[in-house]
C-alpha positions as CSV (number, residue, x, y, z in Angstrom):
1,X,211.0,1.6,50.7
2,X,207.9,2.5,52.2
3,X,207.8,5.9,53.7
4,X,205.3,7.3,55.8
5,X,204.9,11.0,57.6
6,X,203.3,12.4,60.7
7,X,202.7,15.2,60.9
8,X,201.8,17.8,58.1
9,X,203.2,21.2,59.6
10,X,205.6,22.9,57.6
11,X,209.0,21.0,58.8
12,X,207.4,17.8,57.3
13,X,206.5,19.8,54.0
14,X,209.9,21.6,54.2
15,X,211.9,18.7,54.4
16,X,210.5,15.2,54.7
17,X,207.9,15.0,52.8
18,X,210.0,17.0,49.9
19,X,212.8,15.7,49.7
20,X,211.7,11.7,50.8
21,X,210.0,12.1,47.8
22,X,212.7,12.7,46.0
23,X,214.7,10.1,46.0
24,X,214.7,7.2,43.8
25,X,214.7,4.4,46.0
26,X,211.2,5.6,48.8
27,X,207.4,5.1,48.1
28,X,205.9,8.3,49.7
29,X,202.3,5.6,50.8
30,X,200.6,8.0,52.8
31,X,200.4,10.4,55.6
32,X,198.9,11.4,58.7
33,X,198.0,14.2,61.4
34,X,194.7,14.3,63.6
35,X,193.4,16.9,61.2
36,X,191.8,14.7,59.0
37,X,191.5,17.7,57.1
38,X,195.4,18.8,56.7
39,X,196.5,15.8,56.1
40,X,194.1,15.6,52.8
41,X,195.6,18.9,51.9
42,X,199.4,18.1,52.0
43,X,198.2,14.9,50.9
44,X,196.9,16.2,47.5
45,X,200.0,18.6,47.3
46,X,202.3,15.7,47.1
47,X,200.5,12.9,45.5
48,X,200.1,11.0,48.0
49,X,197.8,8.2,47.4
50,X,196.2,7.7,51.7
51,X,196.0,10.0,54.1
52,X,194.8,9.0,58.2
53,X,193.9,10.3,60.8
54,X,195.4,7.4,63.1
55,X,198.6,6.2,63.3
56,X,198.1,2.4,64.2
57,X,195.6,2.7,61.8
58,X,198.0,3.5,59.0
59,X,201.3,1.6,60.3
60,X,199.0,-1.9,60.2
61,X,197.2,-0.9,56.3
62,X,200.6,0.0,54.8
63,X,203.8,-1.3,56.4
64,X,205.9,1.0,55.8
65,X,209.6,0.7,55.6
66,X,210.4,3.5,57.2
67,X,208.4,6.4,59.3
68,X,209.4,10.3,60.3
69,X,207.9,12.0,63.2
70,X,207.2,15.3,63.0
71,X,204.1,16.5,65.5
72,X,204.7,18.5,68.9
73,X,207.6,16.7,70.5
74,X,204.5,16.0,73.6
75,X,203.8,13.2,70.9
76,X,207.0,12.1,70.5
77,X,208.0,9.5,72.5
78,X,204.7,6.9,71.9
79,X,205.0,7.5,67.8
80,X,208.6,6.2,68.2
81,X,207.1,3.4,70.6
82,X,204.6,2.3,68.5
83,X,206.8,1.7,65.3
84,X,209.4,0.7,66.9
85,X,207.3,-2.0,68.5
86,X,206.0,-3.4,65.1
87,X,209.8,-3.2,64.2
88,X,209.2,0.3,62.1
89,X,212.6,2.5,60.8
90,X,211.8,5.9,62.0
91,X,213.0,9.3,61.7
92,X,212.3,11.8,64.3
93,X,212.6,15.0,63.7
94,X,214.0,16.8,67.2
95,X,214.1,16.1,70.1
96,X,214.0,12.8,69.5
97,X,212.2,13.1,73.2
98,X,210.8,15.3,76.5
99,X,214.0,14.3,78.5
100,X,216.5,11.8,79.2
101,X,215.2,9.0,80.6
102,X,212.5,9.0,77.3
103,X,215.0,9.1,75.5
104,X,217.1,6.6,77.2
105,X,213.4,4.2,77.5
106,X,213.3,4.9,73.4
107,X,217.1,2.8,73.7
108,X,215.7,0.5,75.3
109,X,213.1,-0.1,72.8
110,X,215.2,0.2,69.7
111,X,218.2,-2.1,70.3
112,X,215.2,-5.0,71.5
113,X,213.4,-4.0,67.8
114,X,216.1,-4.0,65.8
115,X,214.6,-0.8,63.7
116,X,217.1,1.8,63.3
117,X,215.7,5.0,65.4
118,X,217.8,8.3,63.9
119,X,217.4,11.9,65.5
120,X,216.9,14.7,63.2
121,X,219.7,17.1,64.2
122,X,220.5,19.1,60.5
123,X,223.0,20.8,62.0
124,X,224.8,18.6,61.7
125,X,224.6,17.8,58.0
126,X,225.3,21.8,57.1
127,X,228.2,22.5,55.0
128,X,230.0,24.6,57.8
129,X,229.8,21.5,60.4
130,X,231.6,19.1,58.3
131,X,234.1,20.9,57.9
132,X,234.3,22.1,61.4
133,X,234.5,18.6,62.4
134,X,237.8,17.8,59.3
135,X,239.6,20.3,60.9
136,X,239.0,19.6,64.0
137,X,240.1,16.4,63.9
138,X,243.4,16.9,61.4
139,X,246.8,16.6,63.1
140,X,247.0,20.4,62.3
141,X,244.5,21.7,64.4
142,X,246.6,20.3,67.5
143,X,243.6,20.1,70.6
144,X,240.9,21.7,71.3
145,X,239.9,22.8,74.4
146,X,237.0,25.7,73.7
147,X,234.1,26.0,71.4
148,X,231.8,29.0,71.9
149,X,228.5,28.9,69.7
150,X,225.2,31.3,69.5
151,X,222.0,31.9,67.5
152,X,219.7,34.2,68.4
153,X,217.0,36.5,66.3
154,X,215.7,40.2,66.7
155,X,212.4,39.0,66.9
156,X,212.1,35.4,66.2
157,X,209.8,33.2,69.1
158,X,207.5,30.7,66.6
159,X,204.3,30.8,66.6
160,X,203.5,32.7,69.7
161,X,200.2,31.0,71.6
162,X,200.4,27.6,69.1
163,X,202.7,24.4,70.7
164,X,206.1,26.0,70.5
165,X,205.7,28.3,73.1
166,X,203.4,25.7,75.7
167,X,205.4,24.0,78.3
168,X,203.4,20.6,77.6
169,X,203.3,20.5,74.3
170,X,207.1,21.4,73.4
171,X,209.0,20.7,77.3
172,X,210.6,23.9,77.1
173,X,211.2,27.1,75.1
174,X,214.3,28.4,72.7
175,X,216.6,25.3,74.7
176,X,214.7,23.2,73.6
177,X,213.9,24.1,70.3
178,X,217.4,25.5,68.8
179,X,220.0,24.9,71.8
180,X,219.2,21.0,71.0
181,X,220.6,21.5,67.5
182,X,224.1,24.1,69.3
183,X,224.1,21.4,72.4
184,X,224.1,17.5,69.5
185,X,226.9,20.2,67.0
186,X,229.2,20.7,69.8
187,X,229.1,17.2,71.2
188,X,229.4,15.2,67.4
189,X,232.3,17.7,67.0
190,X,234.0,16.3,70.1
191,X,232.5,12.6,69.4
192,X,230.6,12.6,72.1
193,X,232.5,12.4,75.6
194,X,230.9,12.8,78.8
195,X,229.8,15.8,79.8
196,X,231.4,16.9,83.4
197,X,229.5,19.9,84.9
198,X,226.5,22.3,83.4
199,X,225.7,25.4,84.1
200,X,222.5,27.7,83.2
201,X,220.9,30.4,83.5
202,X,217.6,31.1,81.3
203,X,215.0,34.1,80.8
204,X,211.6,35.4,79.5
205,X,211.5,38.6,78.2
206,X,210.1,39.7,75.3
207,X,207.3,36.4,75.3
208,X,204.6,38.6,77.1
209,X,205.8,41.8,75.8
210,X,202.9,44.1,73.9
211,X,204.9,44.4,70.9
212,X,204.0,42.2,67.6
213,X,206.3,39.9,66.8
214,X,207.9,39.0,63.6
215,X,207.4,35.4,64.1
216,X,208.1,33.1,61.7
217,X,205.5,30.5,62.7
218,X,201.0,31.9,62.6
219,X,200.0,33.7,65.7
220,X,196.9,31.1,67.6
221,X,195.5,34.7,69.6
222,X,193.2,32.0,70.6
223,X,195.6,30.1,73.0
224,X,198.2,32.8,74.1
225,X,200.5,30.4,76.5
226,X,203.5,31.2,76.7
227,X,205.0,30.0,79.4
228,X,208.6,28.7,77.9
229,X,211.8,30.9,78.4
230,X,213.4,33.0,75.3
231,X,216.6,33.2,76.5
232,X,219.6,30.8,77.8
233,X,223.1,31.1,78.7
234,X,224.8,27.7,79.0
235,X,228.6,26.2,79.8
236,X,228.9,23.2,80.2
237,X,232.4,20.7,80.0
238,X,233.7,17.4,78.7
239,X,236.1,14.7,79.4
240,X,238.7,15.8,78.1
241,X,238.4,19.6,78.8
242,X,236.3,20.8,76.8
243,X,234.4,23.7,78.0
244,X,231.4,24.7,75.4
245,X,229.5,27.5,75.8
246,X,226.1,28.2,74.0
247,X,223.6,31.9,73.9
248,X,220.5,31.5,72.5
249,X,218.0,34.1,71.8
250,X,214.2,34.0,70.1
251,X,214.3,37.8,70.9
252,X,216.9,40.5,71.8
253,X,217.7,43.2,70.5
254,X,220.5,42.6,68.2
255,X,221.2,43.8,65.5
256,X,220.9,40.7,62.7
257,X,217.4,39.8,62.6
258,X,218.8,36.4,62.7
259,X,222.6,35.0,63.2
260,X,223.9,31.9,64.2
261,X,228.6,31.6,65.3
262,X,230.4,29.2,65.7
263,X,234.3,29.6,67.4
264,X,236.5,25.9,67.9
265,X,239.9,26.8,69.1
266,X,242.4,24.3,69.6
267,X,246.4,25.1,70.3
268,X,247.8,25.4,67.1
269,X,244.5,26.4,64.7
270,X,241.4,28.6,65.7
271,X,238.1,27.9,63.1
272,X,234.8,30.2,62.8
273,X,231.8,30.4,61.1
274,X,229.4,32.8,60.7
275,X,227.1,32.3,57.9
276,X,228.0,35.7,56.5
277,X,231.9,35.2,56.0
278,X,231.8,31.4,56.1
279,X,234.2,28.8,57.5
280,X,237.7,31.1,58.0
281,X,240.4,30.1,60.1
282,X,243.0,32.0,61.5
283,X,247.2,30.5,63.2
284,X,250.3,32.0,64.0
285,X,253.0,31.0,61.5
286,X,256.4,31.7,61.5
287,X,255.7,34.7,64.2
288,X,252.8,36.0,61.8
289,X,248.6,36.4,61.4
290,X,247.9,33.6,58.9
291,X,243.9,34.4,58.1
292,X,242.5,31.5,55.8
293,X,239.0,31.1,53.8
294,X,238.3,28.0,54.3
295,X,234.6,27.7,52.5
296,X,232.4,30.7,51.1
297,X,229.6,31.8,52.6
298,X,226.5,29.5,51.2
299,X,222.7,31.7,51.5
300,X,221.3,30.5,54.5
301,X,217.4,28.8,52.1
302,X,220.3,26.9,50.0
303,X,222.2,25.8,53.0
304,X,218.7,24.6,54.9
305,X,218.4,22.8,51.8
306,X,221.6,21.2,51.3
307,X,220.8,20.0,55.8
308,X,217.9,18.6,54.7
309,X,218.9,16.4,51.4
310,X,221.4,15.1,53.2
311,X,220.1,14.0,56.3
312,X,217.4,12.3,54.4
313,X,219.4,10.4,52.7
314,X,221.5,9.6,55.6
315,X,219.2,8.2,57.0
316,X,218.0,5.9,54.0
317,X,221.3,4.6,54.1
318,X,221.6,3.7,57.9
319,X,218.1,2.2,57.0
320,X,219.5,0.0,54.2
321,X,222.8,-0.6,56.9
322,X,220.8,-1.7,59.9
323,X,223.0,0.7,62.4
324,X,221.9,4.9,63.3
325,X,224.5,7.7,63.6
326,X,221.9,9.6,65.3
327,X,220.9,7.1,67.9
328,X,218.5,7.7,71.0
329,X,221.7,7.2,73.3
330,X,223.2,10.9,72.0
331,X,220.1,12.3,72.4
332,X,219.9,11.1,75.4
333,X,223.0,13.1,76.5
334,X,222.4,16.1,74.7
335,X,218.4,16.3,76.7
336,X,220.8,15.3,79.9
337,X,222.5,19.0,79.3
338,X,219.4,20.1,79.1
339,X,217.2,19.0,82.0
340,X,220.1,19.9,83.6
341,X,219.4,23.5,82.9
342,X,215.7,23.3,83.7
343,X,216.1,21.5,87.3
344,X,218.7,24.4,88.2
345,X,215.9,26.6,86.8
346,X,212.9,25.9,88.7
347,X,211.6,24.4,84.8
């Protein structure tokens, strides 16, 4: 299958180009970026024969089977639409679009085009998510009634002043960046039931701090636009009686540099994930507490690599089968929750 990558940022290089190029059924034919020098540079780095400034020109000349969209969020909708109208399968980075209504429109377009639309939610493909899902679905877990999740960083505002902190380009801050992963994970673990209620609060506590922040993306001192939230706490309830609480922070005065945690509470069993402890279950057996280690912790870089490889393989299999397992309808449900939080905070 012929493959094209749109965008030359870190996610395209470390995830999409790296793992699509490794797959035996994929031929990487071109890369696209409005910065043609960046496109040339990445094409040379990965040994890709063609590079383009225009997506339309690239699609007309290369006629790919799969296209990855790895651009700032603002451009996802138009670029995904362009591919679907040509019946080209699309692997779009999260979030699929800026809001629920755009996701619904893309879902309709995907149905009409018969092409596969696959949203890149790599946390679903983590080792810990697969174990949590298996435990929750097992008879011994009992009834799931609560999920508690968090993803916080000591100082991790991505590229302060760049597109991540510019609402026009990103659609929001930590909620649409990190929160979209945990909301999707919560819905994935519960089987995507209907959402009954949403409550959330966003905050901006460190975005304008004069202290030099440690970020994982370059700081754009020439732009310095920072009009999005760096913190969020939200709670939503689902049909079936499950409550989900999520805490997010790009920056806070926590102990560790970065921490992801997931707690799943069932009537027979509790299952917990922490990066430094792996996956642990807790239960009462014969009147005594029982703690069981289900999965040893995996180092962060290796875990990321495994998630990426599984996600790319899953997308390729979906294209071969003609059925997506990370759909626009699911993305619309996730974005509906995010829309609600932004609306109640006047964003």
